[in-house]
N, CA, C and O of each residue as an XYZ file, in Angstrom:
408
protein
N       0.924     -1.519     -0.282
C      -0.234      0.382      0.198
C       0.659      0.937      0.263
O       1.589      0.709      1.037
N       0.521      2.585     -1.272
C       1.594      3.005     -0.468
C       0.818      4.553     -0.038
O      -0.376      4.668     -0.314
N       1.135      5.059      0.258
C       0.412      6.438      1.888
C       1.295      7.769      1.300
O       2.445      7.988      0.920
N       0.204      8.410      1.445
C       1.210      9.813      2.083
C       0.481     10.685      2.154
O      -0.728     10.469      2.237
N       1.075     12.143      2.142
C       0.357     13.303      2.369
C       1.571     15.220      1.610
O       2.611     15.370      0.968
N       0.881     15.845      2.031
C       1.971     17.223      1.547
C       0.545     18.587      2.265
O      -0.609     18.594      2.695
N       1.470     19.352      2.026
C       1.447     20.588      2.870
C       2.388     21.973      1.973
O       3.548     21.782      1.607
N       1.393     23.807      1.635
C       1.698     23.758      1.224
C       0.607     25.406      1.860
O      -0.450     25.242      2.471
N       1.206     26.916      1.518
C       1.065     27.497      2.180
C       1.263     28.651      0.928
O       1.993     28.474     -0.047
N       0.419     29.904      1.194
C       0.363     31.132     -0.155
C       1.448     31.620     -0.074
O       1.902     32.133      0.949
N       1.996     31.529     -1.110
C       3.536     32.095     -1.160
C       4.765     31.598     -0.075
O       5.819     32.060      0.363
N       4.066     30.543      0.051
C       5.706     29.343      0.886
C       5.745     30.351      2.309
O       6.769     30.485      2.978
N       4.478     31.004      2.620
C       4.569     31.617      4.124
C       5.074     30.595      5.442
O       4.764     29.425      5.665
N       5.533     31.069      5.834
C       5.729     29.985      7.234
C       6.752     29.398      7.277
O       7.631     29.582      6.434
N       6.937     28.082      8.828
C       7.580     27.522      8.731
C       6.354     26.191      8.541
O       5.235     26.642      8.785
N       6.314     24.126      8.030
C       5.820     23.705      7.870
C       6.443     22.477      8.349
O       7.643     22.232      8.230
N       5.446     21.595      8.982
C       5.814     20.013      9.658
C       4.946     19.015      9.290
O       3.762     19.352      9.298
N       5.153     18.060      9.020
C       3.945     17.672      8.332
C       4.355     15.680      8.954
O       5.466     15.433      9.422
N       3.228     14.510      8.814
C       3.496     13.569     10.031
C       2.738     12.910      9.399
O       1.576     13.263      9.598
N       2.903     11.591      8.283
C       1.442     10.509      8.035
C       1.460      9.744      8.398
O       2.604      9.453      8.748
N       0.465      8.723      8.695
C       0.782      7.451      9.383
C      -0.484      6.953      8.699
O      -1.091      7.654      7.889
N      -0.993      5.329      9.154
C      -0.941      3.922      8.641
C      -2.375      3.494      9.983
O      -1.866      3.539     11.103
N      -3.357      3.260     10.026
C      -4.483      2.878     10.710
C      -5.086      1.937     10.714
O      -6.086      2.599     10.995
N      -5.309      1.353     10.686
C      -6.310     -0.031     11.421
C      -7.477     -0.335     11.758
O      -7.687      0.322     12.778
N      -8.378     -0.941     11.519
C      -9.754     -0.426     12.182
C      -9.768     -1.821     12.966
O      -9.441     -2.910     12.493
N     -10.146     -1.598     14.065
C      -9.758     -2.672     15.401
C     -11.283     -3.609     15.411
O     -12.358     -3.081     15.126
N     -11.199     -4.475     15.636
C     -11.783     -6.469     15.014
C     -13.264     -4.918     15.731
O     -13.863     -4.568     14.714
N     -13.886     -4.042     17.096
C     -15.157     -3.173     16.657
C     -15.467     -3.062     16.139
O     -16.626     -3.410     16.365
N     -15.325     -2.437     14.460
C     -15.426     -1.988     14.145
C     -15.318     -0.243     13.820
O     -15.663      0.427     12.847
N     -14.754      0.064     14.960
C     -15.222      1.478     15.334
C     -13.722      2.262     16.318
O     -13.697      3.376     16.840
N     -12.686      1.272     16.293
C     -12.063      1.828     17.280
C     -10.369      1.946     15.700
O     -10.637      1.340     14.662
N      -9.762      2.255     15.719
C      -8.626      2.270     14.658
C      -7.258      2.798     15.274
O      -7.169      4.015     15.438
N      -5.877      1.758     15.733
C      -5.233      1.865     15.951
C      -4.433      2.396     14.860
O      -4.649      2.212     13.663
N      -3.470      3.087     15.390
C      -1.901      3.821     14.873
C      -0.632      2.352     14.683
O      -0.038      1.766     15.588
N      -0.574      2.164     13.499
C       0.444      1.189     13.166
C       1.572      1.083     13.655
O       2.139      2.142     13.384
N       2.402      0.288     14.347
C       3.668      0.514     14.435
C       4.273      1.005     13.732
O       3.645      0.723     12.712
N       5.465      1.855     13.260
C       6.168      2.026     12.525
C       6.275      2.570     10.583
O       7.088      2.576      9.658
N       4.851      2.952     10.880
C       4.462      3.547      9.547
C       4.026      4.891      9.548
O       3.147      5.403      8.855
N       4.985      5.570     10.697
C       4.651      7.048     10.739
C       6.120      7.775     10.277
O       7.272      7.628     10.686
N       5.495      8.654      9.197
C       6.329      9.169      8.582
C       6.089     10.307      8.669
O       4.953     10.782      8.642
N       7.712     11.276      8.854
C       7.846     13.283      9.796
C       8.821     13.760      8.714
O       9.791     13.154      8.259
N       8.210     15.362      8.302
C       9.146     16.093      7.261
C       9.323     17.472      8.033
O       8.291     17.590      8.693
N       9.864     18.196      8.185
C      10.283     19.240      7.808
C      10.979     19.548      9.459
O      11.500     18.682     10.162
N      10.857     20.641      9.726
C      10.423     21.987      9.502
C      11.320     22.786      8.209
O      12.539     22.880      8.062
N      10.095     23.348      7.289
C      10.870     23.303      6.306
C      10.055     25.092      6.032
O       8.990     25.452      6.535
N      10.940     25.917      5.123
C      10.035     27.016      4.575
C       9.529     26.892      2.688
O      10.144     26.035      2.053
N       8.949     27.349      2.268
C       8.404     27.314      0.774
C       8.258     26.515      0.913
O       8.641     25.680      1.732
N       7.439     26.547     -0.133
C       6.285     24.782     -0.531
C       7.144     24.133     -1.881
O       7.896     24.517     -2.777
N       6.560     23.008     -1.433
C       5.674     22.288     -1.341
C       6.312     20.622      0.235
O       7.439     20.158      0.408
N       5.566     20.424      0.652
C       6.705     19.616      1.705
C       5.804     18.464      1.869
O       4.966     18.542      2.767
N       5.861     17.136      0.952
C       5.052     16.126      0.411
C       6.074     15.143      1.205
O       7.292     15.244      1.355
N       5.295     14.304      1.593
C       6.408     12.859      2.262
C       4.779     11.620      1.605
O       3.577     11.653      1.869
N       5.884     10.426      0.440
C       5.139      9.203      0.595
C       6.728      8.458      0.885
O       7.950      8.590      0.803
N       5.050      7.174      1.476
C       6.400      5.996      1.325
C       5.291      4.517      1.167
O       4.483      4.814      0.288
N       5.010      3.182      1.661
C       4.509      2.097      1.408
C       4.685      1.699      2.719
O       5.325      2.140      3.673
N       3.582      0.271      2.426
C       4.116     -0.880      3.503
C       3.729     -2.007      3.150
O       3.625     -2.218      1.942
N       3.478     -2.821      3.892
C       2.501     -3.711      3.385
C       1.277     -4.073      3.660
O       1.489     -5.093      4.315
N      -0.084     -3.923      3.605
C      -1.586     -4.618      3.127
C      -1.451     -5.961      3.616
O      -0.607     -6.855      3.551
N      -2.948     -5.728      4.296
C      -3.246     -7.460      3.992
C      -4.996     -8.151      4.379
O      -5.534     -8.286      5.477
N      -5.396     -8.401      3.313
C      -6.392     -9.155      2.794
C      -7.406     -9.295      4.379
O      -7.123    -10.230      5.128
N      -8.549     -8.322      4.783
C      -9.426     -8.789      5.807
C      -9.284     -7.817      6.479
O     -10.013     -7.438      7.396
N      -7.744     -7.040      5.828
C      -8.227     -5.535      7.260
C      -8.265     -4.293      6.472
O      -7.628     -4.119      5.432
N      -9.162     -3.317      7.110
C      -9.566     -2.065      6.512
C      -8.590     -1.086      7.455
O      -8.666     -0.839      8.659
N      -7.663     -0.635      6.462
C      -7.004      1.131      6.890
C      -7.358      2.080      6.497
O      -8.311      2.212      5.729
N      -6.534      3.117      7.021
C      -6.897      4.971      6.549
C      -5.929      5.246      6.605
O      -4.950      4.679      7.092
N      -6.100      6.547      5.909
C      -4.272      7.132      5.632
C      -4.315      8.657      6.383
O      -4.960      9.596      5.915
N      -3.163      8.769      8.176
C      -3.621     10.312      8.745
C      -2.967     11.091      8.398
O      -1.778     10.787      8.485
N      -3.223     12.295      7.906
C      -2.018     14.272      7.532
C      -1.981     14.459      8.347
O      -3.049     14.058      8.809
N      -1.144     15.083      9.470
C      -0.956     16.323     10.116
C       0.170     17.164      9.552
O       1.159     16.747      8.949
N      -0.148     18.448      9.854
C       0.093     19.553      9.212
C       0.336     20.382     10.401
O      -0.436     20.722     11.297
N       1.998     20.716     10.146
C       1.383     21.746     11.468
C       2.372     23.259     10.610
O       3.552     23.067     10.319
N       1.759     24.535     10.328
C       2.646     25.415      9.771
C       2.113     26.792     11.175
O       1.071     27.273     11.620
N       3.804     26.938     11.418
C       3.950     28.603     11.855
C       3.967     29.770     11.589
O       4.963     30.356     12.013
N       2.954     30.612     10.819
C       3.288     31.482     10.357
C       2.777     33.235     11.321
O       2.128     33.610     12.298
N       3.372     33.629     10.522
C       2.730     35.419     10.702
C       1.755     35.467     11.314
O       0.979     34.546     11.056
N       1.165     36.729     12.645
C       0.318     37.151     12.488
C      -0.609     37.835     11.545
O      -1.718     37.652     11.043
N       0.813     39.123     11.530
C       0.280     40.440     11.154
C      -0.057     41.254     12.184
O      -0.018     42.463     11.954
N      -0.470     40.783     13.575
C      -0.511     41.869     14.801
C       0.119     43.007     14.838
O       1.216     42.635     14.422
N       0.252     44.372     15.075
C       0.785     45.277     15.636
C       1.586     44.787     16.732
O       1.553     43.769     17.422
N       2.360     45.880     16.682
C       2.815     45.582     18.359
C       3.371     44.192     18.804
O       3.938     44.106     19.893
N       3.176     42.718     17.711
C       3.494     41.387     17.683
C       4.748     41.276     18.957
O       4.778     40.273     19.670
N       5.654     42.299     19.127
C       7.217     42.100     19.215
C       6.970     42.352     20.487
O       7.373     41.436     21.205
N       6.218     43.668     21.350
C       6.282     43.307     22.436
C       5.039     42.834     23.687
O       4.535     43.016     24.796
N       5.093     41.955     22.177
C       4.282     40.957     23.596
C       4.872     39.305     23.257
O       4.341     38.361     23.842
N       5.923     39.094     22.339
C       6.205     37.846     21.544
C       4.820     37.375     21.120
O       4.287     37.170     22.211
N       4.182     37.167     20.454
C       2.873     36.853     19.781
C       3.853     37.226     18.472
O       4.858     37.181     19.181
N       4.449     37.588     17.027
C       3.830     37.227     16.232
C       3.374     35.753     15.590
O       2.334     35.535     14.967
N       3.966     35.222     15.769
C       3.935     34.019     15.546
C       2.939     33.323     15.888
O       2.773     33.156     17.097
N       2.002     32.723     14.954
C       0.075     32.241     15.259
C       0.622     30.662     14.115
O       1.000     30.651     12.944
N       0.343     28.976     15.581
C       0.173     27.704     14.617
C      -1.372     27.264     14.628
O      -2.315     27.373     15.413
N      -1.120     26.635     13.185
C      -2.383     26.404     13.325
C      -2.316     24.953     12.520
O      -1.937     24.831     11.355
N      -2.755     23.905     13.369
C      -2.425     22.599     12.732
C      -4.006     21.949     12.488
O      -4.992     22.003     13.223
N      -3.803     21.272     11.047
C      -4.722     20.823     10.257
C      -4.740     19.377     10.216
O      -3.555     19.151     10.461
N      -5.305     18.210     10.067
C      -5.224     17.211     10.049
C      -6.419     16.706      9.271
O      -7.525     17.065      9.676
N      -6.335     15.792      8.035
C      -7.339     14.873      7.495
C      -6.913     13.508      7.468
O      -5.856     12.977      7.808
N      -7.880     13.101      7.028
C      -8.031     11.570      8.084
C      -8.638     11.469      5.298
O      -9.013     12.232      4.408
N      -8.308     10.190      5.467
C      -8.347      9.130      3.958
C      -9.897      8.741      4.041
O     -10.255      9.489      4.951
N     -10.626      8.287      3.791
C     -11.704      7.247      3.843
C     -10.827      6.047      4.033
O      -9.724      5.896      3.509
N     -11.620      4.954      5.084
C     -11.341      3.961      4.822
C     -11.461      2.758      3.399
O     -12.360      2.534      2.588
N      -9.340      1.863      3.717
C      -9.799      1.184      2.062
C      -9.193     -0.386      3.085
O      -8.578     -0.615      4.127
N      -9.988     -1.299      1.732
C      -9.445     -2.522      1.900
C      -9.107     -3.127      1.341
O     -10.153     -3.250      0.704
N      -8.225     -4.019      0.699
C      -7.412     -4.044      0.102
C      -7.617     -5.341     -1.092
O      -6.739     -5.555     -1.928
């Protein structure tokens, strides 16, 4: 199974990090478990884009999904921010794929 993710920002502003992992659906049909060793991380980088792609074996009878979490640290543009050390904002986005079974 191939999986991956990516992130970017307008004009490449800020610093970006990205983590991707694979989860497998538990026997109860509701609980998702992150597969040990499936997490790949990249960054921090400035500029665009930050992309990750990797692969791992998939097994018949299991249901999988990919989870990607991007963290962006961007300037917030508030006047006087240097006086209060609040010139940057952290934005965290998580995307989850639809479940897939091989």
